N, C-alpha and C positions, 0 to 999 in steps of 0.2 A: 504494499499500500504506500501511496505516495502522499504527504501531507505537506501542503504549501502554507508557509507563513507569509505575513506582510513582508515585502522587499521592495525596496525603491532607492533611488539615488539619496534622497533624504532620508536620514535615519529615523527610524519610528520611536515614538515614546512609550507605546504600549502595544500588545501583541494580542492577536486573536487568531482562532482557525478560520481561513479562508476557504480551503477545499480540500477534501478527502477524496482520493480516487482508489478503488479496488481495481488494480492491474488485471486481475483474473478474469474481469468482467468485461474489459476493454478490447481484447484482441478480437479481430475481425477475419471471416473467411476470406480468401483471396490474396492475403499477405502472407510472405514467409514469416511465421511467428517464432519467438524466443522459446528456447527449452527451459533455462534456469536463468532468472533475472539477476544479473552480477551487480550492475551499476545503473543509476538513474541519474539524467541530468534535466533540469528544469528551466524553460525559457519563459520567464515571467512577462516579457514584452509581448509576446505572441500567444500565450496560452498554450504552450505545448511541452509534452514531456518526452524524453527519449528514454529507451531502456534497451541494453545489450543483453542477449542471453549467451550462456557460455555451453557448448562450443560452436554455435552457429556464427555466420559471417553476417547476420542480419540485426539492424537496429530498429525498433518498432518505434514509429511516430505516433502518440497519443494526443488527441484533441482535449483539453482538460476541460471545456465547457460542455462539449457533446459526451466527453468520457467514451470517446470510441476511437479506435485506432484508425488513422487516416492514410497511413503509408509506412513504407520500410525503406531504410538506407541500407546499401550493401557494403561492408567494409572493403577496403582495397587490399586487405591482409587476409591470411588464413584465420578460421575461428580460433580464438584465444582469449584470456581474460584482458579486459580493457577498463580504463577509467575514462568516464565521459564527462566533458564540460560543453557549456554552451557560450560563444561570444555573444553578450547581451546587444552589442553594436549592431551586429548583421545577421545574427542567428546562425553562424556557422558552427558546426561540430568540431570540438577538439578532442581527439581520441588519442590516448597514450597507452602503451603495451607495457606495464610495470614489472612483467615477469620475464620480459624477452631480454635477449643480450644481442647488440645493445638496445636500450630503451628507445623506441621512437615515438613521435607525435605526428599525427596526421590532422590538417584542416581540411574539413569536408562541407561542402554546401549541400545542406539536406534537400533543397529544392529538385537538384539534379544528380546527387551523389557523387558528384566529380570532386576529385582532391585538388586544393589550392595551392597546398604547400606541405612540406615536410621539414621535421627536425630531428636530428640525431644526438640524444642525449651523450655526455661524456661519462657521467655516472647515474645512479638511480633518480627518477623523477620524484620529487617530494613537495613540490608546491607551483600551484597555478593561480594566477589572477588577471583579472581583464581591466584595461583603462577604457571606459565607455566614451569619454570624450575625445580622445586621440585615436582609438580603434587600435590600442597596443595590448599584447600579450606578454606576460611576466612569467617566466619559468625559472625555477630553481634548478641549478644543474652545477654540481661541484661545490666549488667555493664562490660562485657567482650566481648572480641573477641574470638572465638573458632577456632582452627587450626585443620583442619580434612585432613585425606589421601584423595586424589582425586580419588582413584580407589575403595576404600573400605567404605569411610565414617567414618573410625575408628579415634577416638579423639586422637590427637597428643600432644596437649599443650593447655594452656588458657592464652591468653594476655590481662593482667589488664591494661586498657587504662586510668584509673583515670577519665574518662569521661562517660556518657551514650553514647555508639557508635552508631552512624546512618550509613550513607554511607560508603563504603570502595572503595579503588581504588589501584591497583597495578601498580608501575613503574618497570617494568621488566629490563629495560636498566640499572636503578641505585639500582635495587634490593631493593625497599623500598615499605611500605604499609602507605598509607595514610588513615587516620580515622578522619571523622568528627562527631562532638558532635550531637546528635539528637535533643537536645533543648538547647536554649540560656540560660545563666546564669548572672544575673546582666548588661543586656545589650549588651552581647557579646557572641559569640560562639568560639569555638576552633577548629582547626585542629592539629591532632599530626602525627608525621612522624616516623616510626619505620623501623629498618634495618630487612630485611627478613633472614639475616644471624643468628643474635643472638636474634631477637625479641625485641631489646632494642631501646627505644625512642633516635631519633637522634636531632630533633627540634620541635619546636610548632610554630604556626601562630594563633594570636587571632584577630577576625573580628567583629566590631560593628554590631549588629542587635537587633531587638526587636522580630523578628518573627522566627520560626523554619526553619532552611536550612539545613536539614539531608542529602541531596544527593549531591555527590561529583563527579566531572569529572575533571580529571588532563590533563594537556598540559605541561609537564616539558621542553620541547625543547624551549617552549617560556616563560619559568619560571611564569607559572600562573596555576590557577586552578578555577573552577566555584562551587559555593555552590548554591544548588537548593532547593527551597521551592514551595509552592503551587501558591503562587502569585509572587514571587521574585526570581531572580537570581543575585547573586553577582560574579563579575568577580574580582578576587583576584590575583594582581600581586606582586612578591616578588623580583624582580631584584632590589639590593638595599634595600631601605624602602618598607614597605608592603602597598600597596594601594587597596582600594576596590571601585568598580563602580558598583551601582545598575542597573539592567536591568529589568524593570517592564514589567510582562506578560499581553497579552490582556485578558480582562475579560472572553472572552470564553473559554480561555485555562484553567483556574481555575478549 
């Protein structure tokens, strides 16, 4: 089941359930359907969701208004585990292959299934974010963040973060990129914030932890962000002094 929460360029101050979709009831005869859903991507601008089943080569396209499958996109690679993302600027699918060597990224136009560009990672892919305003894609790769054209995957620049980058998040309202460290060092981890204008660092947060917290979810309107690990989430609030609160996950989620 896909649950869509409120999402927009402006940060929300409250949350409510917008729509719940039971994917088992959406698939329609006439399309190559998935076998086991591995990942889901949500296009909030176009009210579409995409899900890829393993080990097929087909990505199902689901209209979230009618709650019916409206199409299928064929992957340009053999069936394997993939991570799905949607570029909110143009609706293109970004597909990465986390278990392949080397890890690859493919930019696909779901309208006709054409591949618009590719990128080969030098190490494992750990973070993806999109710049809606300038149609750019940010990818964590090794010790750097790669900046790519959101329509062609052409490499535009390399952002040296001085930390092994993990999760990425863009605050479109403030025009900033958050970069979370992939691994802790000496009992703490870092989150560095960069201007999307000149890609220069504007500030840094240090959070105590002994476990990797490579994922990040930002909530600038409430002056906080969440660092996400396999068994732990830290809520970090930075209005005034920086404070961190542990949120332990149930064992069955790990």
